[in-house]
VOGU-3710 file (C-alpha; in Angstrom, 3 decimals, decimal comma):
1> miraslffcn> 0,000/0,000/0,000  1,431/3,340/-0,976  1,128/6,178/1,509  2,889/9,141/-0,037  1,790/12,698/-0,561  -0,722/12,594/-3,418  0,232/16,068/-4,528  3,914/15,208/-4,612  3,393/11,927/-6,475  0,989/13,468/-8,963
11> firlsivlwl> 3,403/16,324/-9,588  6,219/13,867/-10,356  3,938/11,766/-12,546  2,597/14,689/-14,547  5,942/16,399/-15,044  7,640/13,273/-16,334  4,776/12,273/-18,649  4,602/15,748/-20,190  8,347/15,909/-20,545  8,672/12,524/-22,242
21> assiflvsvv> 5,663/13,217/-24,465  7,309/16,382/-25,723  10,551/14,632/-26,653  11,170/13,874/-30,324  11,679/10,317/-31,568  15,106/10,535/-33,218  16,342/6,951/-33,139  16,615/5,022/-36,395  15,978/1,286/-36,332  18,164/-1,095/-38,340
31> naaamivapg> 18,313/-4,824/-38,592  20,406/-6,423/-35,869  23,280/-8,631/-36,930  23,233/-12,205/-35,751  25,365/-12,870/-32,703  26,277/-15,760/-30,480  27,226/-13,870/-27,333  26,488/-10,545/-25,717  27,618/-7,735/-28,053  30,638/-5,802/-26,874
41> ssprlqseli> 31,664/-8,433/-24,369  35,210/-9,663/-23,888  36,454/-12,907/-25,452  36,715/-14,372/-21,961  33,083/-13,597/-21,193  32,041/-14,982/-24,566  33,788/-18,242/-23,753  32,157/-18,378/-20,326  28,698/-17,815/-21,767  29,162/-20,490/-24,417
51> aayeslgady> 30,443/-22,900/-21,774  27,454/-22,130/-19,563  25,111/-22,817/-22,487  26,820/-26,082/-23,387  26,791/-27,224/-19,742  22,991/-27,269/-19,796  23,140/-30,403/-21,919  21,136/-31,895/-24,752  17,834/-31,722/-22,869  17,986/-27,929/-22,669
61> vprtehidan> 15,572/-26,265/-25,102  16,283/-22,576/-25,806  13,148/-20,476/-25,551  13,400/-18,262/-28,618  12,198/-17,927/-32,191  15,748/-17,099/-33,305  17,192/-20,523/-34,146  19,854/-21,153/-36,788  19,905/-23,904/-39,401  21,638/-26,227/-36,929
71> gkpvylnrli> 18,902/-25,802/-34,348  21,024/-23,625/-32,083  20,039/-20,204/-30,736  21,306/-17,169/-32,624  21,586/-15,015/-29,514  23,178/-15,618/-26,135  23,443/-13,190/-23,228  24,578/-13,081/-19,613  21,335/-14,541/-18,278  22,475/-18,012/-19,393
81> redspyllqh> 24,501/-18,215/-16,152  21,600/-17,412/-13,831  19,781/-19,772/-11,442  16,282/-18,750/-12,485  13,921/-20,353/-15,007  12,549/-16,874/-15,743  15,950/-15,395/-16,533  16,903/-18,437/-18,595  13,742/-17,885/-20,659  15,329/-14,589/-21,773
91> ahnpvnwypw> 18,896/-15,855/-22,264  18,413/-16,053/-26,027  16,520/-12,839/-26,701  18,285/-10,458/-29,068  18,226/-8,011/-26,143  21,650/-7,828/-24,493  20,287/-8,513/-21,015  22,295/-8,105/-17,827  21,349/-9,660/-14,496  20,867/-7,318/-11,538
101> geeafaiaka> 24,255/-6,358/-10,133  27,098/-3,880/-9,998  28,412/-4,725/-13,477  25,326/-3,410/-15,243  25,227/-0,148/-13,330  28,967/0,394/-13,747  28,607/0,044/-17,518  25,588/2,372/-17,503  27,703/4,966/-15,723  30,740/4,476/-17,962
111> enkpvflsig> 28,686/4,675/-21,170  26,331/7,371/-19,841  23,219/5,355/-20,634  19,929/5,006/-18,795  18,960/1,599/-17,433  15,879/-0,240/-18,641  14,764/-2,588/-15,865  12,282/-5,374/-16,643  10,917/-7,411/-13,723  8,696/-10,476/-14,003
121> yatchwchvm> 8,492/-14,154/-13,116  8,492/-17,489/-14,905  4,752/-18,220/-14,883  3,544/-14,697/-15,707  1,248/-14,672/-18,775  1,751/-11,024/-19,737  5,491/-11,336/-19,190  5,461/-14,018/-21,884  3,405/-11,810/-24,159  5,805/-8,869/-23,870
131> eresfeneai> 8,735/-11,197/-24,436  7,251/-12,548/-27,676  6,166/-9,147/-28,951  9,058/-6,928/-27,866  12,082/-8,698/-26,442  12,208/-11,177/-29,336  11,769/-8,278/-31,777  15,165/-7,531/-33,339  14,339/-3,913/-34,118  13,258/-3,213/-30,537
141> aellnehfia> 16,282/-5,129/-29,278  18,577/-2,894/-31,297  16,982/0,171/-29,740  17,548/-1,238/-26,265  21,082/-2,419/-26,954  22,218/0,845/-28,524  20,723/3,330/-26,102  20,135/1,494/-22,808  21,613/-0,996/-20,405  18,890/-3,644/-20,136
151> ikvdreqrpd> 18,533/-5,504/-16,832  16,205/-8,431/-16,260  15,127/-9,411/-12,710  13,180/-12,398/-11,423  10,927/-10,903/-8,757  10,809/-14,230/-6,943  14,583/-14,226/-6,578  14,837/-10,574/-5,553  11,611/-9,465/-3,859  13,449/-6,486/-2,402
161> vdstymtavq> 14,281/-5,163/-5,881  10,737/-5,867/-7,032  9,198/-4,106/-4,034  11,338/-0,997/-4,467  10,533/-0,422/-8,118  6,914/-1,544/-7,858  6,435/1,166/-5,255  8,006/3,668/-7,638  5,829/2,567/-10,573  2,705/2,833/-8,427
171> mltgsggwpm> 3,720/6,320/-7,360  4,412/7,420/-10,910  1,429/5,825/-12,672  -1,134/4,999/-10,003  -1,040/1,262/-10,729  1,367/-1,643/-11,015  1,777/-5,221/-12,163  3,999/-7,561/-14,124  5,860/-7,342/-16,343  7,160/-4,223/-14,668
181> ssflnakgqp> 9,070/-1,835/-16,937  11,171/0,881/-15,303  13,760/3,411/-16,384  16,601/4,253/-13,991  19,755/6,293/-13,886  23,128/4,707/-13,153  22,532/5,136/-9,407  19,486/2,891/-9,609  17,097/5,814/-9,086  13,854/5,458/-11,108
191> fyggtyytpd> 12,508/8,304/-13,194  9,785/6,582/-15,220  7,967/3,292/-15,307  4,983/1,213/-16,305  3,966/-2,386/-16,865  3,096/-4,127/-20,138  3,526/-2,177/-23,387  2,521/-3,158/-26,912  5,454/-3,257/-29,363  4,536/0,070/-30,971
201> afsnllgrvn> 4,027/1,787/-27,640  7,268/0,342/-26,280  9,328/1,430/-29,309  7,833/4,883/-29,042  8,591/5,063/-25,330  12,195/3,960/-25,796  12,688/6,692/-28,374  11,208/9,386/-26,159  13,219/8,308/-23,119  16,425/8,256/-25,163
211> sawtdspdri> 15,727/11,735/-26,543  14,985/13,093/-23,087  18,127/11,482/-21,675  20,255/12,891/-24,493  18,779/16,379/-24,414  18,186/16,886/-20,681  20,207/14,465/-18,527  20,343/16,889/-15,608  16,591/17,172/-15,523  16,185/13,405/-15,641
221> neeaqkvsra> 18,560/12,980/-12,705  16,750/15,705/-10,819  13,437/13,903/-11,315  15,041/10,583/-10,338  16,219/12,124/-7,077  12,698/13,385/-6,366  11,272/9,914/-6,893  13,949/8,403/-4,658  13,174/10,882/-1,876  9,512/9,995/-2,205
231> ldevtrlsks> 10,431/6,302/-1,987  12,272/6,941/1,252  9,252/8,774/2,625  6,815/6,046/1,617  8,821/3,209/3,129  9,815/4,969/6,371  7,836/3,939/9,440  6,526/6,546/11,844  8,486/6,983/15,057  5,343/7,850/17,041
241> ardvgaddih> 4,864/4,288/18,306  1,881/3,438/20,516  0,477/0,308/22,057  -1,800/-1,649/19,740  -4,502/-3,952/21,000  -8,105/-5,130/20,871  -9,497/-1,940/19,293  -7,081/-2,301/16,386  -8,030/-5,947/15,891  -11,699/-4,994/15,693
251> rakneladlh> -10,902/-2,125/13,332  -9,303/-4,637/10,952  -12,405/-6,808/11,171  -14,709/-3,854/10,456  -12,634/-2,747/7,483  -12,850/-6,232/5,997  -16,590/-6,336/6,642  -16,955/-3,093/4,667  -15,085/-4,682/1,737  -16,882/-8,022/1,916
261> delqggfgqa> -18,856/-9,028/-1,181  -22,041/-10,410/0,358  -23,233/-11,823/-2,966  -20,155/-13,705/-4,151  -17,691/-13,681/-1,295  -14,245/-12,174/-1,129  -13,204/-8,599/-0,543  -13,662/-5,912/-3,164  -14,374/-6,397/-6,848  -12,603/-8,100/-9,723
271> pkfpresall> -9,904/-9,153/-10,153  -10,410/-11,182/-6,992  -7,586/-12,650/-4,964  -8,271/-15,117/-2,147  -6,570/-12,915/0,488  -5,614/-15,862/2,645  -4,107/-13,721/5,413  -7,401/-11,884/5,852  -9,373/-15,130/5,933  -7,027/-16,660/8,508
281> flldlakreh> -7,389/-13,538/10,629  -11,195/-13,758/10,523  -11,169/-17,461/11,384  -8,810/-16,855/14,286  -10,970/-14,006/15,555  -14,137/-16,099/15,226  -12,562/-18,835/17,321  -11,099/-16,481/19,893  -14,297/-14,460/20,398  -16,849/-17,182/19,576
291> ntevlsmanf> -18,143/-14,893/16,825  -20,477/-16,688/14,394  -20,932/-13,572/12,241  -17,215/-13,326/11,529  -17,027/-17,070/10,905  -19,920/-16,817/8,436  -18,138/-14,082/6,457  -14,972/-16,154/6,065  -16,771/-19,439/5,481  -19,037/-18,008/2,771
301> tlqqiaaggi> -16,011/-16,734/0,879  -14,317/-20,126/1,122  -17,438/-21,896/-0,146  -17,614/-19,563/-3,147  -13,920/-20,008/-3,962  -14,162/-23,806/-3,714  -17,127/-23,838/-6,097  -15,510/-21,540/-8,662  -13,233/-22,034/-11,626  -10,364/-20,675/-9,560
311> hdqvgggfhr> -10,463/-24,113/-7,894  -9,061/-26,894/-10,077  -12,094/-29,156/-9,890  -10,277/-32,089/-11,493  -6,772/-32,018/-10,055  -7,116/-30,125/-6,811  -5,383/-26,935/-5,760  -6,093/-23,359/-6,778  -5,174/-20,851/-9,440  -3,714/-17,509/-8,402
321> yavdpawlvp> -6,777/-15,268/-8,792  -10,049/-14,816/-10,664  -10,600/-12,095/-13,240  -14,351/-11,899/-12,514  -16,420/-11,246/-9,353  -17,880/-14,789/-9,272  -14,515/-16,641/-9,052  -15,328/-18,368/-12,375  -12,517/-17,376/-14,755  -9,069/-17,719/-13,222
331> hfekmlynqa> -5,679/-16,524/-14,273  -4,537/-20,113/-14,702  -1,089/-20,085/-13,101  -0,759/-22,048/-9,868  1,582/-20,725/-7,198  2,967/-22,731/-4,290  2,186/-19,913/-1,871  -1,508/-19,960/-2,824  -1,646/-23,689/-2,186  -0,056/-23,155/1,222
341> glsrtyteaw> -2,279/-20,251/2,216  -5,507/-21,869/1,080  -4,606/-25,222/2,624  -4,191/-23,485/5,968  -7,407/-21,535/5,518  -9,567/-24,524/4,563  -7,989/-26,614/7,321  -8,949/-24,023/9,902  -12,428/-23,593/8,412  -12,985/-27,349/8,565
351> kltgdkehar> -12,044/-27,376/12,242  -14,429/-24,496/12,993  -17,394/-25,711/10,937  -17,082/-29,468/10,580  -17,880/-29,012/6,871  -16,626/-32,170/5,128  -16,297/-30,287/1,856  -13,516/-28,237/3,409  -11,723/-31,420/4,487  -12,034/-32,778/0,924
361> tvrrlndyvl> -10,621/-29,533/-0,466  -7,626/-29,734/1,866  -6,890/-33,365/0,980  -7,119/-32,801/-2,765  -4,976/-29,670/-2,554  -2,191/-31,331/-0,577  -2,347/-34,453/-2,729  -1,926/-32,215/-5,781  1,159/-30,581/-4,248  2,691/-33,961/-3,394
371> remtatdgvf> 1,891/-35,295/-6,872  2,902/-32,373/-9,079  4,861/-29,785/-7,107  7,269/-31,913/-5,066  10,894/-32,613/-5,965  12,404/-36,079/-5,592  14,048/-35,132/-2,290  10,792/-33,747/-0,872  11,083/-29,965/-1,188  8,447/-28,052/-3,129
381> ysatdadsgg> 8,558/-26,411/-6,562  7,432/-22,814/-7,043  4,650/-22,659/-9,641  3,095/-23,807/-12,881  2,415/-21,516/-15,817  -0,891/-20,101/-16,996  -0,105/-21,008/-20,622  0,096/-24,397/-22,274  -0,496/-25,832/-25,724  -0,360/-22,423/-27,337
391> geglffiwtp> -2,901/-20,634/-25,168  -3,902/-19,609/-21,695  -5,665/-22,249/-19,620  -5,982/-24,868/-22,370  -4,711/-27,573/-20,024  -7,650/-27,052/-17,647  -10,718/-26,507/-19,857  -13,065/-29,034/-21,472  -15,786/-29,539/-24,052  -18,781/-31,817/-23,435
401> eelrevlsee> -17,541/-34,080/-26,222  -14,192/-34,579/-24,479  -15,992/-35,801/-21,382  -18,206/-38,127/-23,385  -15,136/-39,641/-25,059  -13,548/-40,716/-21,797  -16,524/-41,349/-19,472  -19,457/-43,722/-19,646  -22,678/-42,154/-20,871  -24,102/-42,105/-17,361
411> daefalkvwn> -20,954/-40,615/-15,792  -20,645/-38,053/-18,590  -24,170/-36,765/-18,007  -23,475/-36,657/-14,269  -20,289/-34,634/-14,822  -21,893/-32,266/-17,350  -24,624/-31,490/-14,853  -22,412/-31,137/-11,769  -19,785/-28,952/-13,464  -22,180/-27,021/-15,704
421> ltergnfehr> -20,635/-27,765/-19,097  -22,390/-26,490/-22,218  -21,749/-26,763/-25,944  -21,292/-22,993/-26,088  -18,790/-22,954/-23,221  -17,865/-20,200/-20,791  -14,247/-19,566/-21,872  -12,920/-19,549/-25,457  -15,767/-21,879/-26,581  -14,733/-24,425/-23,968
431> nilhlegslt> -15,666/-24,887/-20,310  -14,020/-23,973/-17,048  -15,393/-26,569/-14,643  -17,260/-25,060/-11,699  -20,072/-25,783/-9,273  -23,259/-23,835/-8,748  -23,796/-24,470/-5,071  -22,153/-26,697/-2,475  -21,615/-30,415/-2,966  -24,237/-31,010/-0,281
441> eiaanmdlsq> -26,813/-28,929/-2,164  -26,027/-30,512/-5,524  -26,186/-34,020/-4,041  -29,597/-33,272/-2,533  -30,875/-31,961/-5,866  -29,779/-35,226/-7,477  -31,363/-37,350/-4,722  -27,998/-38,746/-3,644  -26,419/-38,960/-0,222  -23,406/-36,711/0,197
451> eeftrrlnqi> -21,179/-39,785/0,648  -22,374/-41,451/-2,579  -22,236/-38,181/-4,511  -18,693/-37,409/-3,351  -17,493/-40,955/-4,064  -18,780/-40,767/-7,616  -17,422/-37,275/-8,207  -13,988/-38,343/-6,971  -13,971/-41,345/-9,306  -14,869/-39,197/-12,304
461> sdvllikrqe> -12,254/-36,607/-11,328  -9,606/-39,333/-11,215  -10,513/-40,495/-14,741  -10,369/-36,946/-16,113  -7,078/-36,296/-14,328  -5,481/-39,277/-16,063  -6,849/-38,089/-19,415  -5,631/-34,553/-18,764  -2,068/-35,755/-18,294  -2,024/-36,558/-22,024
471> reaplldnki> -2,245/-32,843/-22,804  0,719/-30,514/-23,072  1,258/-29,488/-19,464  1,947/-25,934/-18,344  5,574/-25,046/-17,685  6,727/-26,116/-14,228  8,859/-23,524/-12,470  11,108/-26,002/-10,697  13,132/-23,627/-8,610  12,952/-24,093/-4,837
481> itawnglmit> 12,271/-20,933/-2,824  13,059/-21,201/0,869  10,297/-18,854/2,034  7,561/-20,506/-0,004  8,698/-23,925/1,181  8,358/-22,631/4,724  4,746/-21,694/3,985  3,993/-25,118/2,512  5,657/-26,966/5,384  3,452/-25,084/7,847
491> amaeagealq> 0,364/-25,846/5,774  1,097/-29,552/5,358  1,912/-30,044/9,015  -1,320/-28,322/10,063  -3,351/-30,329/7,549  -1,768/-33,577/8,637  -2,555/-32,938/12,275  -6,129/-31,779/11,675  -6,991/-34,576/9,236  -4,952/-37,177/11,152
501> epkyisaaqq> -3,079/-37,855/7,936  0,515/-38,971/8,693  1,716/-38,636/5,085  1,288/-34,858/5,193  3,227/-34,545/8,449  5,932/-36,807/7,053  6,144/-34,697/3,864  6,423/-31,510/5,929  9,234/-33,000/8,014  11,063/-34,259/4,925
511> aadvlwssal> 11,045/-30,827/3,271  12,007/-29,104/6,518  14,940/-31,445/7,096  16,208/-31,057/3,531  16,163/-27,279/3,877  17,984/-27,379/7,193  20,688/-29,651/5,800  21,168/-27,889/2,464  19,959/-24,264/2,476  21,749/-23,284/5,687
521> lkddslrrvr> 25,354/-22,122/5,751  27,751/-22,747/8,622  27,043/-19,349/10,183  23,270/-20,100/10,281  22,556/-17,770/7,371  20,180/-18,983/4,677  20,136/-19,107/0,915  16,920/-18,348/-0,921  16,823/-20,255/-4,223  17,767/-23,719/-5,455
531> lnnrwsitat> 17,751/-24,616/-9,133  19,100/-27,884/-10,541  20,313/-28,852/-7,058  22,434/-25,703/-6,707  21,637/-23,143/-4,019  22,195/-19,435/-4,692  20,900/-15,967/-3,821  21,260/-14,589/-0,311  18,049/-15,135/1,641  15,688/-12,286/2,426
541> qtdyaylaea> 13,997/-11,646/5,756  10,888/-13,479/4,551  12,926/-16,660/4,086  13,989/-16,575/7,732  10,539/-15,685/9,058  8,538/-18,188/6,985  10,945/-21,042/7,669  11,105/-20,256/11,401  7,298/-20,371/11,503  7,419/-23,771/9,789
551> yitlfdvtge> 9,803/-25,163/12,382  7,639/-23,863/15,237  4,626/-25,578/13,640  6,545/-28,848/13,369  7,552/-28,563/17,013  3,887/-28,155/17,938  2,759/-31,069/15,771  5,539/-33,562/16,490  6,872/-32,438/19,873  10,443/-32,735/18,554
561> rrylnyaekl> 12,507/-30,133/20,391  15,046/-29,804/17,569  12,531/-27,894/15,471  12,146/-25,266/18,165  15,928/-24,979/18,337  16,063/-24,496/14,562  13,519/-21,692/14,778  15,488/-19,942/17,512  18,682/-20,071/15,458  16,941/-18,579/12,433
571> vakmnekfwd> 15,386/-15,777/14,475  18,745/-14,920/16,046  20,248/-14,551/12,567  17,163/-12,653/11,307  17,506/-10,146/14,137  21,199/-9,732/13,404  20,887/-9,228/9,653  17,596/-7,379/9,151  16,400/-5,494/12,259  16,273/-1,723/11,826
581> kqdgayfmga> 17,886/-0,428/15,022  16,827/3,138/14,274  13,147/2,913/13,260  12,241/-0,645/14,194  10,852/-3,510/12,060  12,786/-5,682/9,634  14,335/-4,760/6,299  13,653/-7,088/3,364  17,262/-7,572/2,349  20,524/-7,815/4,237
591> aevagsalps> 22,649/-4,666/4,279  25,384/-6,158/2,098  22,821/-7,106/-0,566  20,509/-4,101/-0,386  23,410/-1,719/-0,887  23,891/-2,810/-4,484  22,276/-0,038/-6,593  18,940/-0,007/-4,729  17,912/3,607/-4,040  16,365/2,596/-0,697
601> rpkdlydsal> 16,400/-0,384/1,650  12,797/-1,557/1,600  10,741/-3,273/4,281  8,026/-5,822/3,631  5,213/-4,074/5,469  1,851/-4,960/3,955  0,163/-8,303/3,389  -0,461/-9,004/-0,285  -0,733/-12,405/-1,939  1,617/-13,479/0,839
611> psgnsvaarv> 1,718/-12,341/4,450  4,392/-9,703/4,912  7,740/-10,768/6,297  7,273/-8,462/9,264  3,810/-9,878/10,010  5,132/-13,435/10,018  8,104/-12,369/12,127  5,691/-10,912/14,690  3,847/-14,220/15,004  7,141/-16,121/15,206
621> lvrlwrrtgn> 8,392/-13,882/18,021  5,139/-14,226/19,962  5,125/-17,996/19,610  8,756/-18,339/20,609  8,084/-16,218/23,698  5,193/-18,455/24,744  7,173/-21,641/24,095  10,457/-20,602/25,701  9,594/-17,899/28,219  12,463/-15,832/26,826
631> eeyydkalal> 11,547/-12,194/27,447  13,790/-11,028/24,596  11,206/-12,377/22,175  8,473/-10,510/24,043  10,458/-7,257/23,890  11,197/-7,620/20,182  7,555/-8,405/19,409  6,430/-5,382/21,423  8,856/-3,157/19,501  7,656/-4,590/16,186
641> fgafsdivsr> 3,991/-3,962/16,977  4,889/-0,445/18,067  6,724/0,217/14,798  3,545/-0,712/12,919  1,206/1,373/15,065  0,832/4,155/12,496  0,074/1,685/9,693  -2,406/-0,121/11,953  -4,153/3,172/12,730  -4,526/4,001/9,035
651> sassvtylmt> -5,318/0,581/7,572  -5,431/-2,339/9,978  -6,910/-4,585/7,280  -3,742/-4,217/5,194  -1,746/-6,100/7,857  -4,180/-8,833/8,879  -1,516/-11,455/9,566  0,066/-8,968/11,958  -3,364/-8,588/13,567  -3,529/-12,361/14,037
661> algefrfsea> -0,138/-12,221/15,747  -1,356/-9,310/17,863  -4,311/-11,374/19,071  -1,929/-14,136/20,146  0,316/-11,578/21,830  -2,394/-9,817/23,810  -4,751/-12,712/24,531  -2,886/-16,028/23,862  -3,299/-18,445/21,004  -6,784/-19,660/20,150
671> gelqyagrgh> -6,395/-23,359/19,303  -6,360/-26,747/20,958  -2,663/-26,451/21,887  -1,418/-23,973/24,484  1,772/-23,309/26,418  2,035/-22,059/29,981  4,668/-21,710/32,694  7,087/-19,871/30,375  6,978/-22,767/27,959  7,534/-25,496/30,551
681> vrvrgliega> 3,891/-26,644/30,440  2,337/-27,910/27,204  -1,426/-28,501/27,182  -3,417/-30,080/24,346  -7,142/-30,739/24,188  -8,838/-33,377/22,061  -12,189/-35,080/21,704  -12,357/-38,874/21,588  -15,886/-40,099/21,109  -17,948/-38,393/23,768
691> elkvqfeiad> -14,986/-37,663/26,013  -12,896/-34,516/26,428  -9,242/-35,177/27,149  -6,823/-32,469/28,266  -3,283/-33,789/27,994  -0,342/-32,237/29,832  3,397/-32,464/29,185  5,490/-30,782/31,862  9,226/-30,249/31,540  11,618/-32,011/33,883
701> gwhinaeapl> 12,034/-30,122/37,151  8,644/-28,400/36,833  5,152/-29,215/38,063  1,705/-27,712/38,489  -0,357/-27,786/41,650  -2,849/-30,607/41,936  -6,595/-30,050/41,743  -6,729/-29,921/45,579  -3,483/-28,407/46,949  -2,596/-29,181/50,549
711> qdyligtelr> -1,965/-25,476/51,204  -4,786/-22,937/51,071  -2,636/-20,248/49,459  -1,724/-22,351/46,408  -3,864/-22,275/43,260  -5,119/-25,695/42,240  -5,436/-26,977/38,678  -9,017/-26,656/37,464  -10,971/-27,356/34,292  -13,978/-25,095/33,601
721> rsdgealaqv> -16,254/-24,073/30,728  -15,110/-21,045/28,763  -18,031/-19,032/30,198  -16,625/-19,623/33,688  -19,155/-22,230/34,773  -17,971/-25,385/36,511  -17,749/-28,693/34,667  -19,390/-31,820/35,971  -17,744/-35,236/36,256  -14,186/-34,024/35,771
731> vypeakrvvl> -11,676/-36,782/36,454  -8,345/-35,499/37,776  -5,301/-37,761/38,150  -4,033/-38,842/41,526  -1,668/-36,229/42,921  1,947/-36,884/43,784  2,966/-35,892/47,301  6,499/-34,547/47,568  8,630/-32,107/49,553  10,485/-29,443/47,523
741> gfqrselaly> 13,162/-26,899/48,329  10,973/-23,830/48,784  8,384/-25,582/50,981  9,104/-27,656/54,084  5,673/-29,248/54,195  4,416/-31,838/51,756  2,937/-30,655/48,433  0,302/-32,212/46,176  1,276/-31,793/42,519  1,207/-33,119/38,954
751> dgqfeitapa> 4,321/-33,525/36,808  5,496/-35,355/33,698  2,717/-36,504/31,371  -0,892/-36,954/32,466  -4,439/-36,101/31,408  -7,669/-34,711/32,809  -10,936/-35,998/31,359  -14,596/-35,011/31,356  -17,700/-35,823/29,324  -17,824/-33,639/26,190
761> sedmtildga> -21,237/-32,091/26,696  -23,129/-29,704/24,425  -22,948/-26,871/26,955  -19,170/-26,752/26,391  -19,515/-26,003/22,676  -19,322/-22,777/20,689  -19,794/-21,873/17,011  -22,871/-24,065/16,541  -21,327/-27,075/18,226  -18,170/-27,318/16,107
771> ivsvvvnlqa> -15,793/-26,347/18,923  -15,518/-27,423/22,557  -14,140/-24,477/24,509  -12,726/-24,960/28,019  -10,482/-23,030/30,379  -7,614/-24,535/32,350  -6,523/-22,691/35,489  -3,060/-23,690/36,677  0,052/-22,539/38,489  3,479/-23,740/37,392
781> cndqiclape> 6,393/-24,167/39,820  9,845/-25,703/40,054  11,680/-26,581/43,255  12,657/-22,943/43,796  9,790/-20,688/42,722  6,154/-20,615/41,700  5,099/-18,517/38,727  1,940/-16,429/38,732  -1,329/-18,359/38,234  -2,457/-18,629/34,603
791> sitlniatn> -5,674/-19,296/32,721  -5,477/-20,771/29,226  -8,356/-21,401/26,847  -8,499/-24,506/24,680  -10,717/-24,424/21,582  -10,982/-28,006/20,370  -12,560/-29,140/17,106  -15,250/-31,747/17,695  -14,597/-33,338/14,289
//
């Protein structure tokens, strides 16, 4: 979200547009000569580039229309050495691309040329379009090569670079997107920018920018400095920190309610993104406050998304966003982070509602990830493309005839009815499969039980999935991103625990262990990207935060202490490398990386398609504090919330994952697992049949008072309803009687592992019976001291 002076930004925007528009197009275009390596490069570099190309082997297929009679690419540039599928896609453009780095800016300075910066990612549809139309165009390439230094950046490798220049483009034009096209001076300061351009518009723009640079370089640099100052202002956090709390959490909820589409779900109008962080916040708030209205808002959105074309009805998983208000027509790329976010969201919704459709969605999503987005060693790939077979979405859409060819007549008619296929189609004369209503509603309309309906639908989906594999599949972006893997590990572990599905927990552990053994350097610093089994790129703050959250989740799910230790090591390094000691909060990139040509050192502040790195860090700090009792985590979390207080005051709904962390900070976590006694007491609730079980694990050397202490001044352990009323028929374990150092008389206590049980009655439940909510009152002690009495609330899914 951009919070700069509108007058200042509009002034910059208008002055640059008018100035460029007035420039005269003076550049002549000639046919580019064929080349093998980057023009003007040294013989040594040429040899290195050729060697890099040859090292890719016979299976490597250059992505270019410029192929010689021997089937080899005509053009070769520096991107051939990069560890990015997106950059390799452009390694054979006639454009003399440079990767982001000091070399490109040094040459721009030496040759007195402006920089053209193009940012995109491997599965971006419009990035592919601009590549075909402009970057493969030899005439446009000659313009770029003669008058500019052209830099290509993979936004998924360098989110800090992407964030900086996206902010600038939004300031200058009022909008943003990918491909992002920016013009910079040799200091990396932007002076103009946009997104996708048609070939004619792009050629025109290059000519005008070149004329302006040639005629008025001082003015361009002056404008670039203005934009850079505005960037600093936009990304600087206010120093007027204040405490944030319950009022801010409710403000976020109210802002989302104002944006909520009551007809079709979601927030705002098309294009519609799932906004997983917002949905998780609402589900957490519903559970914490027993708020059925908030739960209904989130659950309705999830039902609409699951029914829509954004949901891959055949293969499971979700596309990145929908272009229409009804979630019907997706942008067909599939991102790992969407799978992770929506898996978590549907898992939580299933626990809060007991809706079996949500459980089915979670299973099919995670099975899809294991089947199609998992490397042989267990880590997770990044994405699949929107395009395949020469068009967008062709892999996913169907005609009625195609279904009739592969299914029995009876099954075909069933599928046509359930997924609403027509001869006319709803997308390019074909059909995006979607539901009109829930599976329960459709089953009832067809006079089938939900179990029989779902069984039949699953069988048909399996047949179509096998048939679909015969089609040309979308490009798989097979790079491994540490941060996104952290998100998926968290999601799989949570799904495995909730669904009691060991294979998901095992997959989460496998990926987590591979990352710890391979992505971590000896000094506990991380690397961000792996491609072809080679790690590269210094990790960003999001990599540390997301992976630390994953390890905390695995500690919760498995009880293995090593995962908590891993998280603590990552957070120690994150604090060292990224914390802003002056203004608070975390920078996106490390100082040694951010200093390379970036005009500012950005911070990941706002939730977007992913939760912001600072938001995730806040939750990590809070959870580490509760699990370890280390007050340093409390202090850092408090400082982080304070740094965000101005943003929270202006737009709490733009940082919803931070608001979830704030709820855990101020009021404790809201699930079936809780920690007390500075992390020495672990309490988990579960329902088995008609019985409530509250299980305790207490660290060696610690205990809690028994239900009936022998001393009147000690607080006994007690299980009550969440409304404060007593529970009937509670069965407490037999107390141990011991004498400890701080007390001469005998004490009655519980230690080690034990459980308290009670009948799971309806008067314990909240949210229409889906959750049993109970309070445990306890006091933790060791043989020297007793901590203050605590009350923890367990919200336990009845399903």
